[in-house]
C-alpha positions as CSV (number, residue, x, y, z in Angstrom):
1,M,-11.6,-24.6,-14.4
2,N,-8.0,-24.4,-13.7
3,R,-6.0,-22.4,-12.1
4,V,-5.8,-18.5,-13.9
5,T,-3.1,-16.0,-13.9
6,V,-3.5,-12.4,-14.1
7,R,-0.6,-9.3,-13.9
8,V,-1.3,-5.8,-13.0
9,P,1.7,-3.1,-14.1
10,A,3.2,-0.9,-11.5
11,K,3.6,3.2,-12.4
12,L,6.0,6.1,-12.7
13,N,5.6,9.6,-12.0
14,L,6.8,12.1,-14.8
15,G,6.9,14.6,-12.7
16,L,5.0,15.1,-8.9
17,E,4.7,18.8,-8.3
18,V,2.8,19.2,-5.0
19,L,0.1,22.8,-5.3
20,R,-0.8,23.2,-2.5
21,R,-2.5,21.9,1.3
22,R,-6.3,21.5,1.2
23,D,-8.6,22.5,4.3
24,D,-9.8,18.4,4.5
25,G,-5.8,17.6,4.7
26,Y,-5.2,16.3,1.4
27,H,-2.8,18.0,-0.9
28,D,-3.7,19.3,-4.6
29,L,-1.0,18.1,-7.1
30,A,0.0,18.0,-10.8
31,T,1.7,14.1,-12.2
32,I,1.9,12.4,-15.1
33,F,1.5,8.9,-14.4
34,Q,2.9,6.2,-16.8
35,A,1.8,2.5,-16.5
36,I,5.3,0.3,-16.7
37,D,5.7,-3.2,-17.4
38,L,6.8,-4.5,-14.5
39,Y,4.1,-6.9,-12.5
40,D,2.3,-8.0,-10.1
41,E,0.9,-11.4,-10.9
42,F,-1.6,-13.0,-9.7
43,T,-3.5,-16.3,-9.4
44,V,-7.1,-17.4,-8.5
45,E,-8.1,-21.2,-8.2
46,P,-11.7,-22.7,-7.3
47,A,-12.4,-22.9,-3.8
48,D,-15.8,-23.0,-1.2
49,E,-15.2,-19.3,0.4
50,L,-13.2,-16.3,-0.9
51,E,-9.5,-16.4,0.4
52,Y,-7.0,-13.9,-0.1
53,R,-3.4,-14.9,0.3
54,G,-1.4,-11.4,0.3
55,D,2.5,-10.6,0.6
56,P,3.4,-12.0,4.0
57,R,5.8,-8.7,4.1
58,I,2.3,-6.6,4.1
59,P,0.6,-6.1,7.1
60,P,-3.4,-7.5,6.9
61,D,-4.4,-4.1,8.4
62,I,-2.6,-1.9,5.4
63,D,-3.5,-3.9,2.3
64,I,-5.5,-2.7,0.3
65,A,-5.7,-5.2,-2.6
66,R,-7.0,-7.3,0.2
67,R,-9.6,-5.2,1.6
68,A,-10.8,-4.4,-1.9
69,F,-11.1,-8.3,-3.1
70,L,-12.5,-9.1,0.5
71,E,-15.0,-6.2,0.0
72,I,-16.3,-5.8,-3.1
73,G,-15.8,-10.2,-3.3
74,S,-18.3,-10.2,-0.3
75,E,-20.8,-8.2,-2.2
76,R,-20.9,-10.3,-4.8
77,S,-20.7,-13.3,-3.8
78,W,-17.3,-14.1,-5.2
79,T,-15.2,-18.1,-4.5
80,G,-11.7,-18.8,-5.3
81,R,-8.2,-18.8,-3.5
82,I,-6.6,-15.6,-4.5
83,T,-2.4,-15.3,-4.6
84,V,-0.6,-12.8,-5.5
85,H,2.9,-12.9,-6.4
86,K,4.8,-9.3,-5.4
87,Q,7.3,-8.1,-8.4
88,I,6.5,-4.5,-7.8
89,P,8.6,-3.8,-5.0
90,I,6.8,-2.7,-1.9
91,A,6.6,0.8,-1.1
92,G,8.6,1.8,-3.5
93,G,6.7,4.7,-4.8
94,L,5.8,2.6,-7.9
95,G,1.8,1.9,-7.1
96,G,1.6,-1.7,-6.6
97,G,-0.4,-1.5,-3.7
98,S,-3.4,0.6,-5.9
99,S,-2.8,-1.7,-8.7
100,D,-3.6,-4.8,-7.2
101,A,-6.5,-2.8,-5.7
102,A,-7.6,-1.8,-9.4
103,L,-7.8,-5.6,-10.4
104,A,-11.2,-6.2,-8.0
105,L,-12.4,-3.5,-9.4
106,R,-11.8,-3.8,-12.7
107,L,-13.1,-7.0,-12.0
108,A,-16.6,-6.0,-10.9
109,A,-16.9,-3.7,-13.7
110,L,-16.6,-6.3,-15.9
111,D,-19.9,-7.3,-16.3
112,D,-22.2,-4.8,-14.4
113,S,-22.4,-1.6,-16.0
114,H,-23.7,0.0,-13.1
115,F,-21.3,-1.3,-10.7
116,D,-19.2,3.0,-10.2
117,A,-15.8,1.8,-10.1
118,L,-14.0,5.1,-10.1
119,T,-15.9,6.5,-6.9
120,R,-14.9,3.0,-5.0
121,A,-11.4,3.0,-6.1
122,R,-10.9,6.7,-5.1
123,A,-12.1,5.2,-1.3
124,F,-9.1,2.9,-1.7
125,G,-6.3,5.4,-3.0
126,A,-5.6,8.7,-4.7
127,D,-3.7,6.1,-7.7
128,V,-6.4,3.6,-7.5
129,P,-8.2,5.3,-10.0
130,F,-5.1,5.5,-12.3
131,F,-5.0,2.1,-12.8
132,L,-8.8,1.3,-14.1
133,H,-7.5,2.8,-17.5
134,G,-3.3,2.7,-17.0
135,G,-1.5,4.0,-19.9
136,T,-0.5,7.6,-19.8
137,A,-3.0,10.1,-18.0
138,L,-2.1,13.8,-16.5
139,G,-3.5,13.4,-12.4
140,R,-4.6,16.8,-10.9
141,G,-6.9,17.3,-7.7
142,I,-5.2,14.7,-5.0
143,G,-4.7,12.8,-8.6
144,D,-7.7,11.1,-9.1
145,R,-9.3,14.0,-11.7
146,L,-7.4,12.0,-14.9
147,E,-6.6,13.4,-18.3
148,P,-5.7,10.6,-20.7
149,L,-2.2,11.6,-22.8
150,P,-0.7,9.6,-25.9
151,T,1.7,7.1,-24.6
152,P,5.6,8.2,-24.8
153,A,7.8,6.1,-26.3
154,W,10.2,6.0,-23.6
155,W,12.2,3.0,-21.8
156,F,13.5,3.6,-17.7
157,V,16.1,2.4,-15.8
158,I,14.6,2.2,-12.2
159,V,17.4,1.6,-8.9
160,V,15.2,1.1,-5.6
161,P,17.2,2.1,-2.8
162,E,16.1,0.7,0.8
163,L,14.5,3.2,2.6
164,R,12.3,2.6,5.5
165,I,9.9,5.0,7.0
166,E,6.9,4.3,8.7
167,R,3.7,4.7,6.9
168,K,6.1,6.5,4.3
169,T,3.4,8.2,2.1
170,A,1.0,9.8,4.9
171,T,4.6,10.9,6.7
172,L,6.1,12.5,4.0
173,F,3.0,14.6,2.8
174,S,2.8,16.0,6.5
175,R,6.5,17.3,6.5
176,L,6.2,19.1,3.2
177,T,6.7,22.8,3.6
178,P,5.6,25.8,1.2
179,D,9.0,25.4,0.3
180,D,8.1,22.1,-1.7
181,F,4.9,23.5,-3.6
182,S,4.8,24.8,-6.8
183,S,2.4,25.8,-9.5
184,G,2.1,22.4,-11.6
185,G,3.8,24.6,-14.7
186,R,6.1,22.1,-15.4
187,V,4.3,19.0,-15.4
188,E,1.5,21.0,-17.4
189,A,4.6,22.0,-20.3
190,L,5.1,18.1,-20.5
191,A,1.7,17.0,-21.0
192,A,1.3,19.5,-23.7
193,R,4.5,18.1,-25.0
194,L,3.0,14.7,-24.7
195,R,0.1,15.9,-26.1
196,S,1.9,17.6,-29.3
197,G,3.7,14.3,-29.9
198,S,6.8,15.9,-29.2
199,P,9.8,13.0,-29.2
200,E,12.3,15.7,-27.6
201,L,13.2,14.1,-24.0
202,P,12.5,16.6,-20.9
203,A,15.8,17.3,-19.2
204,E,14.1,16.9,-15.8
205,L,11.1,15.8,-14.3
206,P,10.3,17.6,-10.8
207,N,9.3,15.7,-7.8
208,A,8.0,17.5,-4.7
209,F,9.4,14.9,-2.2
210,A,12.9,14.9,-3.7
211,R,14.2,17.0,-0.6
212,Q,12.8,15.3,1.7
213,V,13.8,11.6,0.2
214,F,17.4,12.3,-1.3
215,S,18.1,14.0,2.6
216,Y,18.6,10.3,3.7
217,P,22.0,9.3,2.4
218,R,21.5,6.0,1.0
219,A,19.3,7.6,-1.6
220,A,21.1,10.3,-2.3
221,A,24.4,8.5,-2.8
222,L,21.9,6.2,-5.4
223,S,20.8,9.2,-6.8
224,D,24.0,10.3,-7.7
225,L,25.0,7.0,-9.3
226,L,22.4,6.6,-11.6
227,R,22.7,10.4,-12.5
228,D,26.7,9.7,-13.3
229,V,25.6,6.0,-15.2
230,T,22.8,7.5,-17.2
231,G,22.8,11.7,-17.0
232,R,19.3,12.2,-15.8
233,V,17.4,10.9,-12.7
234,A,14.1,11.6,-11.2
235,L,12.4,10.1,-8.0
236,S,8.7,8.1,-8.7
237,G,5.6,9.1,-6.5
238,A,7.2,9.5,-2.3
239,G,9.9,7.5,-3.4
240,P,12.5,6.0,-3.1
241,S,12.3,4.3,-6.5
242,L,14.3,6.8,-8.8
243,F,14.5,6.2,-12.3
244,S,15.8,7.6,-15.6
245,W,13.8,7.9,-19.2
246,H,15.8,6.8,-22.0
247,A,14.1,7.1,-26.5
248,A,16.2,4.0,-27.4
249,A,16.0,0.5,-25.9
250,D,19.0,-0.2,-26.7
251,E,20.6,2.5,-24.8
252,A,18.6,2.1,-21.7
253,Q,19.7,-1.7,-21.7
254,Q,23.3,-1.2,-21.6
255,L,22.5,1.5,-18.9
256,A,21.1,-1.1,-16.8
257,R,23.8,-3.5,-17.0
258,D,26.2,-1.0,-16.1
259,L,24.4,0.1,-13.3
260,R,23.9,-3.3,-11.9
261,E,27.7,-3.8,-11.7
262,R,27.7,-0.7,-9.7
263,A,24.7,-0.6,-7.6
264,S,24.1,-2.2,-4.4
265,A,20.3,-2.1,-4.6
266,P,18.0,-3.7,-7.5
267,V,18.5,-2.8,-10.5
268,Y,15.0,-2.8,-13.2
269,L,14.3,-1.9,-16.7
270,A,11.2,-0.9,-18.6
271,R,9.1,0.4,-20.8
272,A,6.1,2.6,-21.3
273,L,2.7,0.9,-21.5
274,G,-0.4,2.7,-23.4
275,Q,-3.7,1.8,-22.2
276,G,-5.3,-1.8,-22.6
277,G,-4.7,-5.0,-20.7
278,D,-5.7,-8.3,-21.3
279,E,-9.2,-8.7,-21.3
280,R,-9.0,-12.7,-21.9
281,A,-7.4,-13.5,-18.5
282,L,-9.2,-10.7,-17.0
283,G,-12.8,-12.5,-17.9
284,A,-11.4,-16.1,-17.2
285,F,-10.3,-14.6,-13.7
286,L,-13.7,-13.6,-13.3
287,R,-15.1,-16.8,-14.2
288,V,-13.5,-18.3,-11.3
289,L,-14.9,-16.1,-9.2
290,K,-18.4,-16.3,-10.2
291,A,-18.5,-20.1,-9.7
292,S,-20.2,-19.7,-6.6
293,G,-22.5,-22.7,-6.5
294,G,-24.9,-21.3,-8.9
295,R,-26.0,-18.4,-7.2
296,G,-24.8,-16.0,-9.5
297,T,-22.5,-12.6,-8.7
298,N,-25.2,-11.1,-6.4
299,G,-25.9,-14.4,-4.2
300,Q,-29.1,-15.1,-6.4
């Protein structure tokens, strides 16, 4: 079989409230995950062994997609040369690593009704469960208790400041104070509006990490610029990616063009994605990985 390609999407957080720090060191939160049409791309081609070629910018010891593919692949006797082509900004709060890791789990679950993808996903990261299904979902707990929601017909203008924080997500979570905590009510209210089909855009999207991220001058300056150009700004995940949200495609396209002329940072235009993916591409990808010299997916 020839080389096969499959894409996996990024996400935005349409609000992220942290409720409390738990006794186990994690945090309870309320957030709305939204898949968007910004993708990483994976290719697989036949090979005698399982080989994973990750992005050289990501150290192998923190590359959860590498760990997922090699761990699950060894369990199932997969073979093939897997190469990831990163287009989702790394460590930007857009979930690229989690989406990449979820691909291995989705592949494993395609032909095995007994494979517990959700439990395995939690072991790789709190955002990974969302990417098993994508679309739009209200996340509770540490983000892994998911309730599907209707997908809004929104467009997003995204700008990604250059902001380097060692072990960013863990570091920013550790710096949260009680002043950053909230009830989750604003996220729950937005979820209720999405359930009701309300077309009205929210005026703001809260994020518990805004205080920390906007203490960095570069992020604060780009936040001011995005608000000046588009009229609104929010933070995705633990940042530093910033975005605005719009009902009309032509408005978002024009604002993205305007922002590209003024921002000294990457600017992306994306739309909200509902659930579903290219199952044909996933199936072809899996067939290459199962070509293991007649041993089958479990070495039999």
